[in-house]
C-alpha positions as CSV (number, residue, x, y, z in Angstrom):
1,M,57.0,0.9,10.9
2,K,59.7,3.6,11.8
3,D,57.2,6.5,10.4
4,F,54.7,5.6,12.7
5,E,53.6,8.9,15.0
6,W,50.8,8.5,17.6
7,S,49.7,11.9,17.2
8,D,46.9,14.0,19.6
9,E,44.6,13.3,16.9
10,S,44.9,9.4,17.0
11,E,44.8,9.2,20.9
12,K,41.2,11.3,20.7
13,S,39.9,8.6,18.2
14,F,41.2,5.7,20.2
15,Q,39.5,7.2,23.2
16,D,36.2,8.0,21.2
17,L,36.3,4.2,19.9
18,K,36.6,3.2,23.8
19,T,33.6,5.3,25.0
20,Y,31.3,3.9,22.2
21,L,32.4,0.0,22.9
22,K,31.4,0.8,26.3
23,K,27.9,2.0,25.6
24,L,27.0,-0.9,23.4
25,P,23.4,-1.7,23.2
26,V,22.3,-3.6,26.2
27,L,19.2,-6.3,25.6
28,N,16.5,-5.4,27.8
29,K,13.5,-7.8,29.0
30,P,10.0,-6.4,28.0
31,T,7.2,-6.5,30.3
32,Q,3.7,-8.5,29.7
33,G,1.5,-6.3,27.9
34,E,3.9,-3.4,26.9
35,E,4.1,-2.2,23.5
36,L,7.1,-3.0,21.4
37,F,8.3,-1.5,18.3
38,L,9.9,-3.3,15.5
39,Y,12.7,-1.2,13.1
40,L,13.4,-3.3,9.6
41,A,16.3,-2.2,6.8
42,V,17.3,-3.9,4.2
43,T,19.9,-3.6,1.7
44,P,20.3,-5.5,-1.8
45,R,22.5,-8.4,0.1
46,A,21.0,-8.0,3.7
47,T,18.5,-7.8,5.6
48,S,18.0,-6.6,9.7
49,S,15.6,-6.1,12.3
50,V,15.6,-4.5,15.9
51,L,12.9,-4.8,18.6
52,V,12.9,-2.0,21.1
53,K,11.0,-0.5,23.9
54,K,10.4,2.9,25.0
55,D,11.6,4.5,28.5
56,G,10.2,7.6,28.4
57,M,12.2,9.7,25.6
58,N,14.5,6.8,25.1
59,H,14.6,3.4,23.0
60,Q,16.0,0.3,25.0
61,T,17.0,-2.5,22.7
62,V,14.9,-5.8,23.4
63,Y,16.5,-8.1,20.8
64,F,18.3,-7.6,17.0
65,L,18.9,-10.3,14.2
66,S,20.8,-9.6,11.1
67,H,20.8,-11.9,8.2
68,A,22.8,-12.0,5.1
69,L,20.8,-12.6,1.7
70,K,22.0,-15.6,-0.6
71,G,20.8,-17.9,-3.3
72,P,17.3,-17.3,-4.4
73,E,16.7,-14.5,-1.5
74,L,19.0,-12.1,-3.8
75,N,15.9,-11.4,-6.2
76,Y,13.3,-10.9,-3.9
77,L,12.1,-7.7,-4.1
78,T,12.1,-4.7,-1.7
79,H,8.9,-5.4,0.2
80,E,9.8,-9.3,0.2
81,K,13.1,-8.5,1.9
82,L,11.3,-6.5,4.7
83,A,8.6,-9.2,5.1
84,L,11.5,-11.7,5.3
85,A,13.0,-9.3,8.1
86,L,9.7,-9.4,10.0
87,C,9.5,-13.3,9.7
88,L,13.2,-13.9,10.1
89,G,12.9,-15.6,13.1
90,K,11.0,-18.7,11.7
91,I,11.1,-18.3,8.1
92,A,15.3,-18.5,7.9
93,A,15.8,-21.6,9.6
94,N,13.9,-23.2,6.2
95,P,13.4,-20.9,3.4
96,D,11.1,-22.1,0.9
97,V,10.6,-19.9,-2.1
98,S,7.5,-21.5,-3.3
99,G,4.7,-19.7,-1.6
100,R,6.7,-17.6,0.7
101,L,4.4,-14.9,0.7
102,V,1.4,-17.0,1.8
103,R,3.4,-18.4,4.9
104,W,4.8,-15.1,5.7
105,I,0.9,-13.6,5.7
106,I,-0.3,-16.5,7.7
107,E,2.7,-16.2,10.3
108,L,2.0,-12.4,10.9
109,S,-2.0,-12.5,11.1
110,E,-2.0,-13.8,14.7
111,Y,-0.2,-10.6,15.7
112,D,-1.7,-6.7,16.0
113,I,0.8,-5.0,13.8
114,K,0.4,-1.6,12.8
115,Y,2.8,0.1,10.1
116,E,4.1,3.4,10.0
117,P,6.9,5.3,8.0
118,R,10.7,4.7,9.3
119,T,11.5,7.7,11.3
120,A,15.3,8.5,12.1
121,I,16.0,7.7,16.0
122,K,18.4,5.7,17.6
123,A,16.8,2.5,17.2
124,Q,16.6,2.6,13.2
125,A,20.5,4.0,12.9
126,L,21.0,0.3,14.9
127,A,18.7,-1.4,12.2
128,D,20.9,0.4,9.4
129,F,24.0,-0.3,11.0
130,L,23.4,-3.9,11.3
131,A,22.4,-4.0,7.4
132,E,25.5,-2.1,6.5
133,T,27.7,-4.7,8.3
134,V,26.6,-7.6,6.5
135,Q,26.5,-5.9,2.8
136,L,29.0,-7.5,0.5
137,E,29.0,-4.5,-1.8
138,Q,27.7,-1.3,-2.5
139,E,24.3,-1.1,-3.9
140,E,24.4,-0.8,-7.6
141,L,22.2,0.7,-10.1
142,W,20.3,-1.1,-12.4
143,K,20.4,-0.4,-16.1
144,I,16.9,-0.1,-18.4
145,F,17.5,0.4,-22.1
146,V,14.1,1.5,-23.9
147,D,13.4,1.9,-27.6
148,G,9.8,2.9,-29.2
149,S,9.0,3.2,-33.0
150,S,5.5,4.5,-34.6
151,C,4.2,2.9,-37.8
152,Q,1.0,3.0,-39.4
153,S,-0.1,-0.2,-37.8
154,G,0.6,1.4,-34.0
155,S,3.4,2.1,-31.6
156,A,5.6,-0.7,-30.2
157,A,8.0,-0.4,-27.1
158,G,11.0,-2.6,-26.5
159,I,12.4,-2.6,-22.9
160,V,15.6,-4.5,-21.4
161,I,16.5,-4.3,-17.5
162,I,19.3,-5.5,-16.5
163,S,20.1,-6.2,-12.7
164,P,23.3,-5.3,-11.2
165,W,24.2,-9.1,-11.0
166,G,23.6,-9.4,-14.6
167,E,20.2,-10.9,-14.8
168,E,18.2,-9.8,-18.1
169,T,14.6,-9.4,-18.3
170,N,13.2,-8.6,-22.2
171,I,9.6,-6.6,-22.4
172,S,7.8,-6.1,-25.8
173,I,4.8,-3.9,-26.2
174,R,2.6,-3.3,-28.6
175,L,0.4,0.2,-28.4
176,D,-2.9,-0.3,-30.7
177,F,-3.1,3.7,-31.3
178,R,-1.6,6.3,-33.6
179,A,1.0,8.7,-32.5
180,S,4.2,10.4,-33.6
181,N,7.7,8.8,-33.3
182,N,8.5,12.0,-30.8
183,E,5.1,10.5,-28.8
184,A,6.2,6.5,-28.8
185,K,9.7,7.7,-27.2
186,Y,8.1,9.1,-24.5
187,E,5.7,6.3,-24.2
188,V,8.3,4.2,-24.1
189,L,10.4,5.9,-21.3
190,L,7.0,6.0,-19.0
191,L,6.7,2.3,-19.7
192,G,10.3,1.8,-19.1
193,L,9.6,3.7,-15.5
194,K,6.6,1.6,-14.9
195,A,8.2,-1.8,-15.3
196,A,11.0,-0.8,-13.0
197,Q,8.6,0.3,-10.4
198,N,6.6,-3.2,-10.6
199,L,9.9,-4.8,-10.1
200,G,10.8,-3.0,-7.1
201,I,13.7,-1.3,-8.6
202,S,14.4,2.0,-6.6
203,R,17.9,3.0,-8.2
204,A,18.5,2.7,-11.9
205,I,19.8,4.6,-15.0
206,L,17.4,4.5,-18.1
207,Y,19.2,4.6,-21.5
208,S,17.5,5.9,-24.7
209,N,18.6,7.1,-28.2
210,S,15.9,9.4,-28.5
211,Q,17.7,12.8,-27.8
212,L,14.5,14.6,-28.3
213,S,13.0,13.2,-25.0
214,I,16.0,12.8,-23.1
215,Q,17.0,16.4,-23.5
216,Q,13.6,17.7,-22.7
217,S,13.5,15.5,-19.7
218,N,16.6,16.8,-18.6
219,G,16.1,20.2,-18.9
220,K,18.6,21.1,-21.9
221,F,16.0,21.0,-24.6
222,E,12.9,23.7,-24.7
223,I,9.7,22.4,-25.2
224,K,7.3,24.2,-27.3
225,D,4.6,21.5,-28.3
226,D,1.7,21.1,-25.7
227,K,1.6,16.8,-26.0
228,M,5.4,17.1,-25.2
229,R,4.8,19.5,-22.2
230,K,2.4,16.7,-20.9
231,Y,4.5,14.0,-21.5
232,A,7.5,15.7,-19.7
233,K,5.4,16.9,-16.6
234,T,4.1,13.2,-16.2
235,L,7.6,11.9,-16.9
236,D,8.7,14.3,-14.0
237,K,6.0,12.7,-12.0
238,A,7.1,9.3,-12.6
239,K,10.4,10.0,-11.4
240,K,9.6,10.9,-8.0
241,G,9.0,7.1,-7.3
242,F,12.9,6.4,-7.4
243,I,15.3,7.3,-4.8
244,E,17.9,8.1,-7.5
245,L,17.3,7.8,-11.5
246,K,19.1,8.9,-14.2
247,L,18.4,9.7,-17.7
248,E,21.0,9.2,-20.4
249,L,21.2,9.5,-23.8
250,I,23.5,6.6,-25.8
251,P,24.0,5.8,-29.3
252,R,21.2,3.9,-31.6
253,A,24.4,1.3,-32.1
254,E,24.1,0.7,-28.5
255,N,20.4,0.1,-27.8
256,I,20.1,-2.6,-30.6
257,K,18.2,-5.3,-28.4
258,A,15.8,-2.7,-27.2
259,D,15.0,-1.5,-30.9
260,H,14.9,-5.3,-32.2
261,L,12.1,-5.8,-29.3
262,A,10.4,-2.7,-30.5
263,R,10.5,-4.3,-34.0
264,L,9.2,-7.4,-32.6
265,A,5.9,-6.1,-31.2
266,S,5.4,-4.1,-34.5
267,A,5.5,-7.3,-37.1
268,L,3.2,-9.2,-34.7
269,S,-0.4,-7.6,-35.5
270,D,-2.5,-9.7,-37.6
271,R,-5.7,-7.2,-37.3
272,P,-7.8,-5.8,-40.5
273,D,-7.7,-2.6,-38.8
274,P,-4.9,-2.1,-36.5
275,I,-5.3,1.5,-35.5
276,V,-8.1,2.2,-32.6
277,A,-9.1,5.5,-31.6
278,G,-9.6,7.0,-28.4
279,R,-7.0,5.0,-26.6
280,E,-4.0,7.6,-27.1
281,L,-2.5,7.8,-23.6
282,V,-1.3,11.8,-23.8
283,S,-5.3,12.3,-23.6
284,Q,-5.8,11.3,-20.1
285,L,-2.2,12.0,-18.7
286,E,-3.4,15.0,-16.4
287,T,-6.1,13.2,-15.1
288,L,-4.7,10.1,-14.5
289,D,-3.5,10.6,-10.9
290,D,-7.0,11.8,-10.2
291,M,-8.5,8.8,-11.5
292,L,-6.8,6.8,-9.4
293,T,-6.9,8.3,-5.9
294,Q,-10.7,9.7,-6.0
295,V,-13.5,7.3,-5.0
296,P,-17.0,8.5,-5.0
297,E,-19.0,9.1,-1.6
298,G,-21.3,6.3,-2.3
299,D,-19.0,4.1,-3.2
300,W,-18.4,1.0,-0.8
301,R,-14.6,1.7,-0.7
302,Y,-14.9,5.4,0.5
303,D,-14.7,5.1,4.3
304,I,-11.9,2.4,3.9
305,H,-10.1,4.4,1.5
306,K,-10.3,7.7,3.5
307,Y,-9.2,6.1,6.7
308,L,-6.1,4.6,5.1
309,T,-4.9,7.5,3.3
310,T,-5.7,10.7,5.7
311,K,-6.7,8.8,9.1
312,E,-10.2,10.2,9.2
313,L,-13.2,8.2,10.3
314,P,-16.9,9.0,10.1
315,S,-18.4,11.0,12.6
316,D,-21.0,8.1,13.9
317,N,-18.9,5.9,16.5
318,K,-20.1,2.8,15.3
319,K,-19.4,3.3,11.9
320,A,-16.2,4.6,12.7
321,K,-15.5,1.6,14.9
322,E,-17.0,-0.8,12.0
323,T,-14.5,1.0,9.6
324,K,-11.5,0.8,11.6
325,R,-11.9,-3.1,12.0
326,R,-12.2,-3.6,8.3
327,A,-9.5,-1.5,7.3
328,L,-7.3,-4.1,9.0
329,R,-8.0,-6.5,6.0
330,F,-7.0,-4.0,3.5
331,V,-3.9,-2.3,2.1
332,M,-3.3,0.8,0.2
333,I,-0.4,0.5,-2.9
334,D,0.1,3.5,-5.0
335,Q,-3.5,4.8,-3.7
336,I,-5.2,1.7,-5.2
337,L,-7.2,-0.2,-2.3
338,F,-6.2,-3.9,-2.5
339,K,-7.6,-6.6,0.2
340,R,-5.6,-9.0,1.9
341,S,-6.4,-12.6,1.8
342,F,-5.1,-15.4,3.4
343,S,-4.4,-18.2,0.5
344,Q,-3.9,-15.6,-2.4
345,P,-2.1,-12.5,-3.5
346,L,-3.5,-9.1,-2.9
347,L,-7.1,-8.7,-4.2
348,K,-7.7,-5.1,-6.5
349,C,-11.0,-3.5,-5.0
350,L,-13.4,-2.4,-7.7
351,G,-16.2,-0.1,-7.2
352,P,-19.9,-0.8,-8.8
353,D,-19.3,0.5,-12.5
354,E,-15.9,-1.5,-12.9
355,A,-17.4,-4.5,-11.2
356,K,-20.2,-4.7,-13.9
357,C,-17.9,-4.0,-16.7
358,V,-15.7,-6.7,-15.3
359,L,-18.4,-9.5,-14.8
360,R,-20.0,-8.4,-18.6
361,E,-16.3,-9.2,-19.6
362,I,-15.7,-12.5,-18.2
363,H,-19.4,-13.7,-18.9
364,E,-19.8,-12.6,-22.4
365,G,-16.7,-11.2,-23.9
366,S,-14.5,-12.0,-26.4
367,C,-13.1,-15.3,-24.6
368,G,-16.4,-15.6,-22.6
369,S,-18.3,-18.7,-21.9
370,H,-21.8,-17.4,-20.0
371,L,-20.3,-19.1,-16.8
372,G,-22.9,-19.9,-14.2
373,S,-23.2,-17.2,-10.9
374,L,-20.8,-19.1,-8.8
375,A,-18.3,-20.0,-11.4
376,L,-18.6,-16.6,-12.7
377,A,-17.7,-15.1,-8.9
378,R,-15.1,-17.3,-8.5
379,K,-13.5,-16.8,-11.9
380,A,-13.3,-13.0,-10.9
381,L,-11.8,-13.9,-7.7
382,L,-9.1,-16.0,-9.0
383,V,-7.8,-13.3,-11.3
384,G,-7.2,-10.9,-8.3
385,L,-10.4,-8.8,-7.9
386,F,-12.7,-8.0,-5.2
387,W,-16.1,-6.1,-4.5
388,P,-18.5,-7.0,-1.9
389,T,-21.6,-8.2,-3.7
390,M,-20.1,-10.6,-6.2
391,R,-22.3,-13.2,-5.8
392,K,-25.1,-11.1,-6.0
393,D,-24.0,-9.5,-9.1
394,S,-23.2,-12.2,-10.7
395,S,-26.6,-14.0,-10.3
396,D,-28.4,-10.9,-11.5
397,L,-26.2,-10.7,-14.7
398,V,-26.6,-14.5,-15.7
399,H,-30.5,-14.2,-14.8
400,S,-30.9,-11.4,-17.2
401,C,-28.5,-12.8,-19.9
402,Y,-30.6,-13.7,-22.8
403,N,-28.4,-15.8,-24.6
404,F,-27.5,-17.9,-21.2
405,Q,-31.2,-18.8,-20.5
406,R,-31.8,-19.4,-23.9
407,H,-29.3,-22.2,-24.4
408,A,-29.2,-23.4,-20.6
409,N,-29.9,-27.0,-20.2
410,L,-33.4,-27.8,-19.4
411,Q,-34.6,-28.6,-16.0
412,W,-37.2,-31.4,-15.9
413,R,-37.0,-31.9,-12.2
414,P,-40.2,-31.5,-10.4
415,A,-40.7,-28.4,-8.2
416,E,-41.3,-30.4,-5.2
417,Y,-40.1,-34.1,-4.7
418,M,-43.3,-36.5,-5.6
419,K,-44.8,-38.2,-2.6
420,A,-46.4,-41.7,-2.4
421,V,-50.3,-41.3,-2.1
422,V,-51.7,-44.4,0.0
423,A,-55.3,-45.0,-1.5
424,A,-57.5,-45.0,1.9
425,C,-60.6,-47.7,1.8
426,L,-64.0,-46.4,2.1
427,F,-65.1,-46.6,5.8
428,D,-61.4,-47.4,7.0
């Protein structure tokens, strides 16, 4: 190359590269009983983990591992990718999509692991670097198309979610309450964001053909109506759950599929009086977050919920130790308490009033079959619910149910087993 010239800047870059290569991380040997730190990083195409130990103010690398995702692993949610990075040493050799979360939970249950948010330190920078080196392409945005409609029979929502690699998810939802067309448009925006969060999406573009809701959300239109102001406020809260989110207005012709899904939900009503009063979401928007975060002091979840949220323990030492020990079996997700289980997914924890309502609905609701106490408690457990007094509450409900007692099978069995009596002879 005739035009090539080795400048001072080139020389400086070359020397910097040599210096960097001399300071590559050297693996260190941990000592027995020493506390180790494992830092994780994930991208849409790769996961990496770095095991380090503290040496004063510095972090020394013990081991690091990087793995490029392929096949079904690309469809994992973010928390599943983190679990995969945590268990990569044993799971990557024999990946099994079926029941993978159960296997990961069993693998991790033997260790005393504490989970903390990521901090910007050198070891985390190494984990991020490893993930970036095997990333095949830059992370792209998900596409979410939403449309809502309102009619005399209620409101309906259509949602189409398209992944960066082309996979499509269609959602059709019917909302059984009366709402204006503008309220229905806001409803579907909130439902679209909620569906995206449930799928673990952190970067997305949301498309809608509703000019009012999109322009008000972007701050281009002034909001004068109180209901619209509440919707816009709640939408701003929902947007904070994303790393990157864009709201864009598109023509109706480009949103045909979401419109068809909304129409499909509207056409599936067979109720004689489909309009249900008192279920309008806008009436609960301002207090929804408080309802999720507040737990009464007398509730069995209070101490655990408070410890996992604020790290505060009861003043009594014995009660504090018991709370800290019990908290290891629970986890907080979106300010909701869940219980870990060995052979099932996470179980949502319910308070006393919620538990009674659930048991009554399962026992004698529209699909209730008046189960016995053990079957009733087991059915509540299988649907993903938990509270400590499940069996006792189920037994109390069954014994107080008039229809169950009236139509139960009659038991003719004697209270005690019959015993043979040998007739004794006189003067024997």
